[in-house]
ZAMARGU-4260 file (C-alpha; in steps of 0.2 Angstrom, whole numbers, plus 5000, padded with zeros to 4 digits):
<rodrens>
0) 4848/4978/4982 | 4846/4959/4982 | 4833/4952/4974 | 4830/4933/4972 | 4842/4919/4973
5) 4833/4912/4990 | 4836/4894/4982 | 4853/4898/4981 | 4856/4907/4996 | 4848/4892/5006
10) 4858/4878/4995 | 4873/4888/5001 | 4869/4888/5018 | 4864/4870/5020 | 4882/4866/5010
15) 4890/4870/5026 | 4882/4859/5038 | 4884/4844/5025 | 4900/4834/5029 | 4914/4836/5019
20) 4925/4822/5010 | 4938/4823/5027 | 4924/4818/5037 | 4916/4804/5028 | 4934/4798/5030
25) 4933/4800/5047 | 4947/4811/5046 | 4947/4830/5053 | 4947/4843/5040 | 4963/4850/5039
30) 4958/4868/5030 | 4944/4879/5030 | 4929/4874/5019 | 4925/4882/5003 | 4910/4888/4994
35) 4911/4892/4976 | 4898/4906/4967 | 4900/4904/4949 | 4892/4915/4936 | 4896/4927/4923
40) 4899/4946/4927 | 4883/4954/4930 | 4875/4937/4936 | 4873/4945/4953 | 4887/4932/4959
45) 4895/4946/4972 | 4879/4952/4978 | 4874/4933/4982 | 4891/4931/4990 | 4889/4948/5002
50) 4870/4942/5005 | 4878/4925/5010 | 4891/4933/5021 | 4879/4945/5030 | 4867/4927/5033
55) 4881/4920/5042 | 4892/4933/5051 | 4884/4927/5069 | 4892/4910/5066 | 4910/4920/5065
60) 4914/4930/5080 | 4929/4936/5074 | 4921/4944/5057 | 4920/4944/5038 | 4936/4949/5027
65) 4934/4953/5009 | 4946/4954/4997 | 4945/4957/4976 | 4958/4949/4966 | 4955/4956/4949
70) 4955/4974/4944 | 4939/4981/4933 | 4949/4980/4919 | 4953/4962/4920 | 4971/4962/4927
75) 4975/4952/4942 | 4976/4962/4958 | 4994/4959/4964 | 4994/4947/4979 | 5007/4957/4989
80) 4993/4971/4989 | 4979/4959/4992 | 4987/4951/5006 | 4992/4968/5013 | 4974/4972/5012
85) 4969/4958/5021 | 4983/4961/5034 | 4976/4979/5037 | 4962/4976/5041 | 4968/4961/5053
90) 4977/4976/5061 | 4992/4966/5059 | 5010/4975/5052 | 5016/4969/5036 | 5035/4969/5034
95) 5040/4981/5020 | 5046/4970/5004 | 5040/4954/5008 | 5035/4944/4995 | 5019/4935/4990
100) 5024/4919/5000 | 5029/4929/5017 | 5014/4938/5016 | 5001/4926/5013 | 5008/4914/5024
105) 5008/4929/5038 | 4989/4929/5032 | 4985/4911/5034 | 4993/4911/5052 | 4982/4925/5057
110) 4967/4915/5052 | 4972/4900/5059 | 4969/4908/5076 | 4954/4916/5072 | 4935/4910/5067
115) 4932/4921/5050 | 4924/4922/5036 | 4935/4925/5020 | 4926/4932/5004 | 4936/4932/4989
120) 4927/4941/4975 | 4933/4939/4956 | 4945/4925/4958 | 4953/4920/4941 | 4961/4904/4945
125) 4962/4891/4960 | 4979/4895/4965 | 4973/4913/4972 | 4961/4905/4983 | 4976/4890/4988
130) 4987/4904/4993 | 4976/4913/5006 | 4966/4895/5012 | 4967/4894/5031 | 4974/4878/5038
135) 4958/4880/5050 | 4942/4871/5051 | 4933/4884/5059 | 4935/4896/5045 | 4925/4896/5030
140) 4928/4904/5012 | 4916/4910/5000 | 4925/4912/4982 | 4917/4922/4967 | 4923/4916/4951
145) 4917/4914/4932 | 4921/4894/4931 | 4926/4882/4942 | 4942/4882/4954 | 4949/4863/4948
150) 4963/4859/4962 | 4955/4864/4978 | 4949/4849/4985 | 4931/4848/4992 | 4924/4865/4985
155) 4906/4867/4984 | 4900/4874/4970 | 4884/4886/4966 | 4883/4889/4948 | 4872/4905/4944
160) 4860/4907/4928 | 4846/4922/4924 | 4834/4926/4940 | 4817/4918/4940 | 4803/4930/4931
165) 4796/4934/4947 | 4812/4942/4954 | 4816/4950/4940 | 4801/4960/4937 | 4802/4964/4956
170) 4821/4971/4951 | 4816/4981/4939 | 4800/4988/4949 | 4811/4995/4960 | 4816/5007/4945
175) 4800/5010/4936 | 4787/5009/4953 | 4774/4996/4951 | 4762/5006/4942 | 4772/5005/4925
180) 4773/4986/4929 | 4755/4983/4932 | 4748/4992/4918 | 4760/4982/4906 | 4765/4964/4915
185) 4768/4956/4898 | 4781/4971/4892 | 4789/4968/4910 | 4791/4949/4906 | 4797/4953/4891
190) 4811/4963/4896 | 4818/4950/4910 | 4817/4937/4896 | 4827/4952/4886 | 4839/4952/4900
195) 4842/4936/4902 | 4836/4936/4921 | 4853/4946/4922 | 4852/4958/4937 | 4866/4969/4930
200) 4856/4972/4913 | 4839/4974/4923 | 4848/4986/4933 | 4852/4996/4917 | 4836/4994/4910
205) 4827/5000/4924 | 4840/5014/4926 | 4835/5020/4908 | 4814/5020/4912 | 4817/5030/4929
210) 4826/5043/4918 | 4811/5044/4907 | 4795/5044/4918 | 4784/5045/4904 | 4791/5031/4894
215) 4782/5014/4893 | 4789/4997/4901 | 4784/4992/4882 | 4794/5007/4875 | 4810/4998/4885
220) 4805/4980/4877 | 4804/4987/4860 | 4820/4996/4859 | 4829/4981/4867 | 4823/4969/4853
225) 4828/4981/4840 | 4847/4981/4847 | 4857/4971/4836 | 4868/4956/4846 | 4886/4958/4846
230) 4892/4943/4837 | 4911/4944/4845 | 4903/4942/4863 | 4898/4925/4871 | 4878/4921/4868
235) 4877/4923/4888 | 4885/4941/4888 | 4874/4948/4874 | 4858/4953/4884 | 4869/4963/4896
240) 4879/4970/4880 | 4861/4977/4873 | 4854/4983/4889 | 4871/4994/4891 | 4870/5000/4872
245) 4852/5004/4876 | 4857/5017/4890 | 4874/5022/4881 | 4866/5028/4867 | 4854/5038/4877
250) 4868/5048/4882 | 4874/5065/4876 | 4888/5066/4869 | 4899/5074/4881 | 4891/5064/4893
255) 4895/5045/4883 | 4913/5052/4880 | 4916/5054/4900 | 4907/5036/4902 | 4920/5030/4889
260) 4934/5039/4899 | 4929/5032/4915 | 4939/5015/4909 | 4955/5026/4914 | 4950/5026/4931
265) 4962/5018/4942 | 4956/5003/4951 | 4939/5006/4940 | 4936/5021/4953 | 4934/5040/4951
270) 4927/5054/4961 | 4921/5072/4953 | 4940/5075/4951 | 4945/5061/4942 | 4931/5064/4929
275) 4933/5081/4928 | 4952/5080/4922 | 4948/5065/4911 | 4934/5075/4903 | 4943/5091/4904
280) 4926/5099/4912 | 4924/5107/4930 | 4923/5098/4947 | 4905/5102/4949 | 4899/5096/4931
285) 4907/5080/4933 | 4899/5078/4949 | 4884/5079/4940 | 4889/5067/4927 | 4895/5054/4940
290) 4877/5056/4950 | 4866/5053/4935 | 4879/5039/4930 | 4875/5031/4946 | 4855/5034/4943
295) 4856/5025/4926 | 4866/5010/4933 | 4881/5013/4925 | 4891/5015/4940 | 4890/5012/4960
300) 4891/5024/4974 | 4907/5020/4984 | 4909/5032/4998 | 4914/5049/4989 | 4918/5040/4974
305) 4911/5029/4961 | 4915/5011/4956 | 4914/5005/4937 | 4906/4988/4938 | 4916/4976/4934
310) 4903/4970/4922 | 4904/4986/4912 | 4922/4989/4912 | 4927/4978/4898 | 4913/4986/4888
315) 4920/5004/4892 | 4938/4999/4887 | 4931/4991/4870 | 4919/5008/4866 | 4937/5020/4871
320) 4947/5010/4861 | 4936/5010/4845 | 4929/5028/4846 | 4940/5039/4854 | 4959/5044/4845
325) 4974/5037/4854 | 4980/5053/4856 | 4965/5061/4865 | 4965/5046/4876 | 4982/5049/4881
330) 4978/5067/4884 | 4965/5061/4895 | 4976/5050/4905 | 4991/5063/4906 | 4976/5077/4912
335) 4970/5063/4927 | 4988/5061/4933 | 4992/5079/4934 | 4976/5083/4943 | 4982/5068/4955
340) 5000/5075/4958 | 4992/5092/4962 | 4980/5085/4976 | 4994/5075/4981 | 5005/5091/4984
345) 4990/5099/4992 | 4988/5084/5002 | 5006/5086/5009 | 5008/5105/5010 | 4993/5106/5023
350) 5004/5098/5035 | 5016/5112/5034 | 5018/5125/5045 | 5006/5141/5042 | 5017/5153/5031
355) 5027/5141/5024 | 5033/5140/5005 | 5022/5126/5005 | 5007/5132/5012 | 5008/5149/5001
360) 5010/5136/4986 | 4993/5128/4994 | 4984/5145/4994 | 4988/5149/4975 | 4979/5131/4970
365) 4962/5132/4964 | 4948/5131/4981 | 4943/5115/4973 | 4961/5105/4973 | 4964/5112/4991
370) 4959/5102/5009 | 4950/5110/5023 | 4962/5103/5035 | 4974/5091/5038 | 4963/5079/5043
375) 4953/5078/5029 | 4969/5078/5018 | 4974/5063/5027 | 4957/5054/5027 | 4957/5056/5007
380) 4975/5050/5007 | 4968/5035/5016 | 4952/5031/5008 | 4961/5034/4990 | 4977/5023/4994
385) 4971/5009/4983 | 4966/5020/4968 | 4983/5032/4970 | 4994/5014/4971 | 4985/5007/4956
390) 4988/5023/4948 | 5007/5024/4949 | 5008/5007/4946 | 4999/5007/4928 | 5007/5022/4923
395) 5025/5016/4927 | 5018/4999/4917 | 5013/5009/4903 | 5028/5018/4898 | 5023/5032/4889
400) 5023/5045/4902 | 5037/5043/4912 | 5039/5061/4918 | 5023/5061/4924 | 5026/5044/4931
405) 5040/5052/4941 | 5030/5066/4946 | 5015/5055/4954 | 5027/5043/4964 | 5035/5057/4972
410) 5022/5067/4977 | 5014/5050/4983 | 5029/5046/4994 | 5030/5063/5001 | 5012/5063/5004
415) 5012/5047/5015 | 5026/5049/5024 | 5020/5067/5028 | 5003/5059/5035 | 5008/5043/5038
420) 5027/5044/5045 | 5039/5034/5035 | 5039/5019/5046 | 5021/5015/5046 | 5021/5018/5027
425) 5035/5008/5024 | 5026/4994/5016 | 5019/5007/5003 | 5033/5017/5001 | 5043/5000/4998
430) 5033/4997/4982 | 5034/5016/4976 | 5053/5015/4978 | 5051/5000/4965 | 5043/5008/4953
435) 5055/5023/4954 | 5068/5010/4950 | 5059/5004/4935 | 5058/5019/4928 | 5074/5025/4931
440) 5082/5009/4924 | 5071/5012/4909 | 5077/5029/4905 | 5096/5027/4910 | 5092/5038/4924
445) 5108/5034/4936 | 5106/5047/4950 | 5087/5042/4952 | 5091/5024/4950 | 5105/5025/4964
450) 5091/5035/4976 | 5079/5021/4972 | 5092/5008/4977 | 5099/5016/4992 | 5080/5017/4998
455) 5075/5001/4995 | 5092/4994/5003 | 5088/5002/5020 | 5071/4994/5020 | 5079/4977/5016
460) 5091/4982/5032 | 5078/4986/5043 | 5070/4973/5040 | 5083/4959/5043 | 5084/4957/5025
465) 5104/4961/5025 | 5111/4951/5010 | 5098/4959/4999 | 5102/4975/5007 | 5120/4974/5003
470) 5118/4969/4985 | 5106/4984/4983 | 5120/4995/4991 | 5133/4988/4978 | 5121/4991/4963
475) 5117/5008/4970 | 5136/5013/4971 | 5137/5008/4951 | 5123/5019/4948 | 5130/5033/4958
480) 5148/5031/4950 | 5139/5031/4931 | 5129/5046/4937 | 5144/5054/4944 | 5136/5058/4961
485) 5147/5062/4975 | 5134/5060/4988 | 5126/5043/4981 | 5143/5034/4981 | 5146/5039/4998
490) 5132/5036/5006 | 5134/5019/4996 | 5150/5015/5001 | 5144/5021/5020 | 5130/5009/5020
495) 5140/4994/5011 | 5152/4994/5026 | 5135/4995/5038 | 5130/4979/5030 | 5146/4970/5032
500) 5145/4975/5051 | 5127/4968/5051 | 5134/4953/5046 | 5150/4951/5057 | 5160/4953/5043
505) 5172/4967/5052 | 5187/4967/5042 | 5175/4973/5026 | 5166/4984/5037 | 5180/4994/5041
510) 5189/4993/5023 | 5172/5000/5016 | 5170/5014/5030 | 5190/5018/5025 | 5186/5021/5008
515) 5170/5032/5013 | 5181/5042/5024 | 5192/5043/5010 | 5180/5053/4999 | 5172/5064/5013
520) 5191/5068/5016 | 5194/5073/4998 | 5178/5083/4999 | 5182/5092/5015 | 5168/5087/5024
525) 5172/5088/5042 | 5157/5082/5051 | 5155/5067/5039 | 5173/5063/5041 | 5174/5063/5059
530) 5156/5052/5061 | 5165/5042/5048 | 5179/5040/5060 | 5168/5034/5074 | 5160/5021/5063
535) 5179/5014/5057 | 5183/5014/5077 | 5167/5004/5080 | 5172/4991/5069 | 5189/4991/5074
540) 5181/4988/5092 | 5171/4974/5087 | 5186/4965/5078 | 5195/4968/5094 | 5210/4977/5086
545) 5209/4992/5100 | 5224/5001/5095 | 5217/5006/5077 | 5200/5007/5087 | 5207/5021/5099
550) 5217/5030/5085 | 5199/5030/5075 | 5189/5037/5090 | 5203/5050/5095 | 5202/5056/5076
555) 5183/5057/5078 | 5185/5068/5094 | 5198/5079/5084 | 5184/5081/5070 | 5172/5084/5081
560) 5180/5099/5090 | 5184/5107/5074 | 5166/5107/5069 | 5162/5114/5086 | 5151/5098/5088
565) 5152/5097/5109 | 5139/5082/5111 | 5147/5073/5100 | 5163/5074/5105 | 5158/5068/5121
570) 5152/5053/5113 | 5167/5050/5105 | 5176/5051/5121 | 5164/5039/5129 | 5169/5026/5114
575) 5187/5030/5118 | 5185/5026/5135 | 5175/5011/5131 | 5190/5006/5120 | 5203/5010/5133
580) 5191/4998/5145 | 5193/4984/5134 | 5213/4984/5132 | 5214/4984/5151 | 5218/5002/5154
585) 5207/5008/5167 | 5216/5021/5174 | 5216/5029/5156 | 5197/5025/5154 | 5193/5035/5171
590) 5202/5050/5164 | 5194/5050/5147 | 5177/5049/5154 | 5179/5063/5167 | 5185/5072/5150
595) 5168/5066/5142 | 5159/5072/5155 | 5166/5090/5156 | 5163/5091/5138 | 5143/5085/5140
600) 5144/5100/5156 | 5151/5112/5143 | 5138/5107/5130 | 5123/5110/5142 | 5116/5091/5136
605) 5110/5086/5154 | 5105/5069/5148 | 5121/5065/5139 | 5130/5070/5154 | 5121/5059/5165
610) 5124/5044/5155 | 5144/5047/5155 | 5143/5049/5174 | 5134/5032/5174 | 5147/5026/5163
615) 5160/5034/5175 | 5152/5027/5190 | 5154/5009/5183 | 5173/5013/5180 | 5174/5018/5195
620) 5166/5002/5204 | 5179/4991/5194 | 5192/5002/5201 | 5188/4997/5219 | 5182/5015/5223
625) 5164/5011/5228 | 5161/5028/5236 | 5167/5040/5223 | 5155/5028/5211 | 5139/5031/5222
630) 5143/5050/5221 | 5143/5050/5204 | 5128/5038/5202 | 5116/5048/5214 | 5121/5063/5203
635) 5115/5056/5187 | 5100/5051/5194 | 5096/5066/5201 | 5099/5075/5183 | 5088/5063/5175
640) 5075/5062/5191 | 5073/5046/5192 | 5082/5031/5199 | 5080/5019/5187 | 5091/5027/5173
645) 5096/5020/5156 | 5104/5027/5142 | 5114/5019/5127 | 5131/5024/5132 | 5130/5016/5149
650) 5138/4999/5150 | 5155/4990/5150 | 5152/4974/5142 | 5155/4971/5123 | 5142/4967/5113
655) 5144/4956/5098
</rodrens>
């Protein structure tokens, strides 16, 4: 609903047409114009900003972007999350683990080549806007804040007070109907005055009257006047506080308790499951309660969920802190987190095949917790992502429910990987692994600390932050040793070697591969031992130590032979042939390639056999036998079904 504010709307539109300071000085504007809508929470500032965006939508053909920078509980939204949300809406991939500066730079670069309107809601300081401000005068930024944004030049402010009496009464009439207003227009004016013309307060009083069709407008005005002011609140915030108390004190005790506990809802959003867990009631009862709250103006509908208005969130928190015992609040929070964990488990389980252990566990869950299909589960995960990530952050920051925090993060990681895949979910997974690390360090859980560090380092390595990855791998090695975890220490040593190899330090890479190899040998892990011989051979090859490289690859061949892995044995032989070629031994390279082809044929791996025959053809060309090379190349292309075939083993020039 949008009432009144036509004068302010007209002034904001006119401001866009006015010349800025740069234009008056004869310079082209270097950045986007910033319009500021300032006012108290509950003054209708966000509604005005959205109405302005709709009015101006046609001027910005690339669309409207919306981002909120403050949580309902007053905490700033992490700039990293805000920037990732904008990039998601722009359909631009954001690198996992990137910091605020890198992500906001990507946002600014994206907006620099678009004509868009950026609506930035609930701004707390000018720096938040400045980080997102595009260097593009064809864009417009509309910022919503409680006060001025000093530090941003040429900001056009529009400060909101109360609505005029006519618009306030029209808003009230949408709840009461015109008859009750017509019967007692003076009482309607009195309500508008008692509410200070604030839309949020008028909506609450209107909801109270709508729930009581037999009550008169005068009854509401009388009750408002008798409610005491809260001396702890600023004068301008008191009308909303009184209107809220009018509605809150009319609620049954159980509903009032549910409302207070909604202050715990992550990101200020709750569905029937969240409310059910907080209040300890059935899902259907919780849904009825939420619907009633929405009718009273206490909540806003947001799809299948409900949102606590930012103006009311501090009031709910104050009531909860003063009314409910800390132990009861903690129990409600634990129930909510436990419910979330179970829904995430159901979300992941439905992606498993029928008859699997996960599906059997899913069938044992209450019907209300299950999803009807994998699509429905994925859609819930997508729409609930902000609340789920906020819940994980809040419980880790709280530090009092670390066991639940670990279960929640683990369930969220598995659900995201199952529905989105680890690559697509990498930005979210990076932040979740960081939360696991925070809990593990706080609780001295070395095994989990090592696992989190390895996961974070892998993501750093994938995005080219090799130096950061190396530091995390070393830290993971220390944590693995502290936990006496052979898997973590072996994995960390091998990964340290891989990081040094990526950095071109072949000597250190070979040294760390050798350490990891010694551990695998001591534990009798034959397959991993053979694989590490191969990695060691690669490091020696890049370093030009062909004799050591050949010995390593031969050891890898012997290891794969012992475990009966013919395809890997064939690949290792092909790498040995590559080293022989580099060492200037083409006849040996030819014989080794032929042995590798025979192994691939015995393994029944047609694609590998074809790739090896292409390698063999290249070698024969260099030995001056083009006829034999042509035969092998034709056979390889026939196996692959195309004349333009490629495989990673083919090629003779050394890389690096």
